[in-house]
Structures are given as structure tokens and as C-alpha cells.
C-alpha positions, -999 to 999 in steps of 0.1 A, spaced: -570 72 -696 -549 81 -665 -513 69 -662 -506 41 -638 -493 53 -605 -455 52 -602 -441 27 -579 -415 34 -553 -379 40 -566 -351 17 -558 -325 31 -533 -289 19 -540 -301 0 -571 -281 -5 -603 -267 28 -616 -274 38 -652 -244 28 -674 -231 63 -682 -232 72 -645 -215 40 -636 -186 48 -659 -183 83 -645 -184 72 -609 -160 43 -615 -135 67 -631 -137 92 -602 -135 66 -575 -104 50 -591 -85 83 -589 -97 91 -554 -88 57 -541 -52 60 -554 -51 95 -540 -64 83 -507 -36 58 -504 -11 86 -510 -29 107 -484 -26 79 -458 12 77 -465 15 115 -462 -4 116 -429 17 88 -415 49 105 -425 37 137 -409 28 119 -376 61 100 -375 82 131 -384 64 153 -358 69 127 -330 107 121 -334 137 141 -323 136 158 -358 103 175 -350 122 209 -351 130 204 -388 94 195 -395 82 228 -379 109 248 -395 100 236 -430 62 240 -423 68 276 -412 91 287 -441 75 318 -457 77 328 -494 56 348 -518 50 384 -527 45 405 -496 33 436 -517 3 415 -528 -5 402 -494 8 367 -504 38 362 -482 26 329 -467 41 299 -449 44 265 -465 15 254 -443 -7 283 -455 2 278 -491 -10 242 -489 -42 251 -470 -52 282 -489 -35 274 -522 -34 237 -530 -67 229 -513 -83 254 -537 -76 228 -564 -94 202 -542 -124 224 -538 -124 234 -575 -128 197 -584 -155 194 -557 -173 223 -573 -172 206 -607 -185 174 -591 -214 192 -576 -222 210 -609 -221 177 -627 -244 161 -601 -268 190 -605 -268 188 -643 -267 151 -650 -262 132 -618 -282 121 -588 -290 157 -578 -306 166 -611 -341 159 -599 -358 162 -565 -367 125 -565 -330 114 -568 -316 143 -548 -337 140 -516 -320 110 -501 -283 120 -504 -291 157 -496 -311 148 -465 -285 123 -454 -256 148 -459 -274 176 -441 -283 154 -412 -247 141 -412 -235 177 -407 -262 189 -383 -261 160 -358 -222 161 -353 -223 199 -349 -251 194 -323 -232 168 -304 -201 190 -303 -221 220 -290 -238 198 -263 -204 184 -253 -188 218 -252 -217 233 -232 -217 204 -207 -180 208 -201 -178 246 -201 -158 246 -234 -158 269 -264 -185 265 -290 -163 278 -318 -153 244 -331 -188 231 -339 -181 228 -376 -150 206 -372 -168 172 -371 -191 180 -399 -168 170 -427 -164 136 -446 -131 128 -463 -140 107 -494 -104 100 -503 -95 87 -468 -127 66 -467 -119 50 -501 -84 43 -491 -97 24 -460 -119 4 -483 -89 -3 -506 -67 -14 -477 -95 -38 -466 -97 -51 -501 -135 -49 -501 -159 -53 -530 -184 -26 -521 -210 -23 -549 -208 8 -571 -241 21 -559 -229 22 -523 -197 39 -533 -216 64 -555 -239 72 -525 -208 78 -504 -193 100 -532 -225 121 -535 -227 125 -497 -191 138 -497 -198 162 -526 -228 177 -507 -207 176 -475 -179 196 -492 -204 223 -503 -217 225 -467 -181 228 -454 -172 256 -478 -204 275 -470 -196 272 -433 -161 285 -439 -173 314 -460 -201 324 -436 -186 318 -402 -148 317 -404 -139 348 -423 -113 373 -412 -117 411 -415 -133 417 -449 -118 439 -476 -147 451 -496 -126 463 -525 -108 430 -529 -141 411 -526 -157 433 -552 -127 426 -575 -131 388 -569 -168 390 -578 -161 410 -609 -135 385 -620 -159 357 -614 -184 375 -636 -158 376 -664 -151 339 -658 -188 332 -662 -190 353 -694 -161 335 -709 -179 302 -703 -212 317 -715 -198 328 -749 -178 295 -753 -144 311 -752 -117 284 -752 -80 285 -743 -63 279 -710 -44 312 -714 -77 330 -706 -87 309 -676 -55 301 -657 -44 338 -651 -80 347 -643 -83 319 -618 -51 331 -601 -65 366 -599 -98 354 -585 -79 333 -559 -56 362 -548 -85 387 -546 -106 362 -526 -77 356 -502 -71 393 -497 -108 399 -494 -108 381 -460 -128 351 -473 -110 317 -472 -94 313 -506 -108 278 -511 -142 294 -517 -128 307 -550 -123 271 -561 -159 260 -554 -172 292 -571 -152 285 -603 -161 248 -603 -198 257 -602 -194 282 -630 -177 258 -654 -200 244 -679 -206 206 -674 -230 200 -703 -216 192 -737 -224 216 -765 -239 193 -792 -240 221 -818 -202 226 -814 -196 188 -815 -179 188 -781 -165 154 -770 -162 168 -734 -175 199 -716 -150 224 -701 -159 210 -666 -152 174 -677 -118 184 -693 -108 204 -662 -118 177 -638 -99 151 -659 -68 173 -657 -70 184 -621 -85 154 -602 -51 135 -602 -34 167 -591 -60 172 -563 -60 136 -551 -24 128 -556 -6 161 -548 -28 189 -533 -45 169 -505 -15 147 -495 7 178 -493 -19 196 -471 -20 165 -449 18 164 -447 19 199 -432 -14 197 -412 -13 162 -396 20 166 -379 6 167 -343 20 154 -311 5 120 -301 21 120 -266 2 106 -237 -7 141 -223 -22 153 -256 -41 120 -261 -54 123 -226 -67 158 -232 -86 146 -263 -109 126 -240 -109 150 -210 -113 184 -225 -147 193 -240 -137 207 -274 -116 177 -286 -140 152 -270 -169 169 -289 -150 165 -321 -144 127 -315 -180 121 -305 -193 142 -334 -172 122 -359 -178 87 -345 -214 90 -332 -228 121 -348 -219 111 -384 -233 76 -380 -265 86 -364 -271 116 -386 -265 100 -420 -282 67 -411 -312 84 -394 -315 110 -422 -313 83 -449 -339 60 -432 -364 88 -426 -360 102 -461 -365 67 -476 -395 61 -455 -413 93 -464 -404 92 -501 -414 56 -504 -380 46 -517 -374 9 -516 -340 -4 -505 -322 -26 -530 -334 -61 -520 -298 -74 -523 -287 -50 -496 -298 -43 -460 -300 -12 -438 -269 -26 -420 -250 -17 -452 -262 19 -450 -252 21 -414 -217 8 -422 -214 35 -448 -226 61 -423 -199 50 -399 -173 52 -426 -183 88 -433 -171 96 -398 -136 98 -414 -133 136 -416 -96 141 -421 -88 167 -447 -116 193 -444 -119 187 -406 -83 196 -402 -88 227 -424 -117 239 -403 -98 231 -371 -71 255 -383 -94 283 -391 -117 278 -360 -89 278 -334 -63 305 -332 -43 293 -301 -16 267 -313 -23 245 -282 -60 243 -290 -53 236 -327 -29 208 -317 -56 192 -295 -83 196 -321 -61 180 -348 -53 151 -325 -91 147 -319 -97 146 -357 -71 119 -361 -84 99 -332 -120 103 -343 -112 94 -379 -92 63 -369 -120 51 -346 -146 56 -373 -123 37 -398 -118 8 -374 -156 5 -367 -164 7 -404 -138 -19 -412 -155 -44 -388 -190 -37 -402 -179 -38 -439 -158 -69 -436 -187 -87 -419 -207 -83 -451 -179 -86 -477 -190 -120 -490 -223 -104 -500 -206 -74 -515 -182 -97 -535 -212 -116 -550 -229 -83 -560 -197 -69 -574 -190 -99 -595 -225 -99 -609 -222 -62 -616 -189 -66 -635 -195 -99 -653 -188 -94 -690 -190 -128 -707 -192 -114 -743 -161 -92 -736 -176 -62 -752 -166 -38 -724 -201 -34 -710 -212 -57 -681 -239 -81 -690 -262 -68 -663 -266 -36 -684 -276 -56 -715 -298 -82 -698 -331 -71 -713 -324 -51 -744 -288 -59 -755 -280 -22 -751 -265 -3 -722 -290 9 -697 -298 46 -703 -299 72 -676 -330 68 -655 -337 33 -668 -327 18 -635 -340 30 -602 -311 50 -587 -330 64 -558 
């Protein structure tokens, strides 16, 4: 007897309980880090637009490090090439976990966020290129508006005091994870300096050692920390942006628990638990402090809307992200027969797509590597700030308009009348937490 045909999956439905717990923990840290990021960016903007701007630039340009190893860098470069490696290491672990046990583990659940993220990168890049071509500008900054800053987006939601359901936040988080991978691939493939084959070969060899240590279950931070530093230094000297090393190590770390060894947490889980607060609360805010200090004078703001390159960035973030993510999600859902959660509407997906236009951290990083001239870099950074603020303002209006619905869904999702630590909605039918895959998670 043939099996009954499988019905359409539910898009943005109730997350399985283990995934709900993992997502909630990650989002909590990212939200706090996002608020710190907002403060750091505000401090940088104020400091760089006061009579004390000289002290800001002097501190930003202080050099230290070991020149013999090619690591005599400015404070700004240490934050961009060093601290952001921690951010991308955590992003790599997130991606590995999604591939092993999350929404990217099967084609059925991966197609929507992957298509949405890819469209959310391609459309902004296309808008930038069209704007640059129409205005006779340079095409080199096409990758700047491709990025989504999950921490900044969550900070906006926290400031608005919204009650966005976990499924919507999880979809945004997955979008950002795929987006981060796309950004690092773009940096590695298109924005490399002169390559040093010997150093790159050394980096690859060290990554192989890193993999073998994981493969043979070798434990002890004293093995991995020095090796990670060596991989980072060789990658930097090899001419590839050093943050690529972070993603590579994150993808190598094992994210599945070894049941035979009785592991309570995998190496990836332990590393993420240790480094996520450092990434969200220290690395990204410090990068913002020394990258977001741009002039917001009338001439610079005027050039944002009159010169093709910065205008392309603004349009890419504000229009390209919204159109790309929403259009990609809608088409993917239609052709995969995914059914939208009946408690939500496509307006909620569009609000999320607009919110993804906040491209602060990675957009600033790509702006620094894509433009060499300081004046161009200043304008591009101003455009990233303007575009991100416009996207945040538009998303705030859209999200607050639906917040009464979000509040009701959030309360239902978190109601725990028997006070056993597990919301009642996860025990409604069986009295046990919903297992992975038991609820349609699109």
C-alpha cells in the first residue's frame, strides 16, 4: 500500500523545542551585543564629528604588532582583521550547526532561507551595479549592500520592544548566517591582495592539522588556540582577508555530540558558548567604534545621494534587500508548496526583509576592502549608515503596526501554566516536548 502524499510544509510555523531553545539562547546574546554595538557606533559618530576628531583618528591609526611577521597593524586593522575573525568563527559554527542539525540540514527546510538569502544578496548587488553604470561610477563596490547585520537588527527590535515570534527571528538568524557565508566568499574571491602562495599553503596545512585534531577527538585548548593564531597569521600574510580563517575553522569544528564518548556538548557548541559573548559584546562593537567614525557633514551627506557609488549602496540596502528577500521567499514558497503559518501574513515576511537591509558591520568591512581612496571609503561608510538607518526606520513602522498580533503569538508560544520550564504549546498533544521535525518548520 502506497504512503499518503505528504502535504505542504508550514513556513514560519512552530519550531521544534530543541531548536527553539538553541535559537532563543543565540538571539539573547546577539540582542545584548546589538545594543552594545549601537552605543559603540553612536560614540564613534559623535567623537568623529566633534573638535576632538583628531584624537579619534590618532587612536585609530596607532600601530602595534610584530613587523617581522608582517603583523604591524593599526588599531583599525586589528579590529577589522583580528577581532572580526572571532565574529566569523562564530558565524562558521552557526552555519555548521544549521547544516548538521538546523534548518539547513535537509533540502526541504533549507530551500526557503537559502533562496531568500541568495536573492537578498544578488538583487542589492544588481541595483548597485545599475546605479553605478547609470551615473558613470565605479562598479567595485557591488558587494557592499549585500550584507545583513543580525546584531543591529535585533537591537532595533529590542529598542522597539517588539514581541516578534521565535520563528520569524529564527528565519532572520538563518538568513544572516547564509548571508555571512556569502559575504566571506565574496571577500575571499574578489577582494584579495597580492597572494603569497607559501603562506597560503601553510594556512591550508594548518587547517588540515586542525581538522585531524577534530577527527581524532583531541581535546585541550592548548592545542587549538596556538594553532588558530598560526592559521590566522598565515591567512593574513597569504593575501586573503584574515576573517576567512575564522569561517574555515568554524566549519571544521565538530557540532555533533559524540554519544559514545558521553559528550554533553560538542566542541562547536562549547566554542560558540565561550566566544559568542566575546564576538557580540567586544569584537563587533570595537570594530564599529573604529569603523563607524565618519563625517556626517552636509557635504558628505549630500554626496551620498548625488554620487553613484554611495547612492547605489543606499538603494541596494533599502530597496534591494527588501525586494530580493521578499521576492525570493515568496517564489520559493510557491514552487515548494510551503504553506505560510496561518497566524502570520506575507506582510510580516516583507517587514523582516526590510529589516534585513540593516547591513552595518559586514557592509562597513567590505566597504573598507573595496575602496582604497579615503574619501571614497568615507562616502561609502556614510552611505552604509544612512541606508541602515533608513531600513531600520521603515522596518520599525512595519513591525510596530503588527505588534499586537506578535504579542498574542509570543504569549501563546511562551505560556507555561504548569511551570515545568517547557511552554504548554510544546506539550499540547503528547505531554512531551515536540521533537525535531514534529512541527513544520519550513
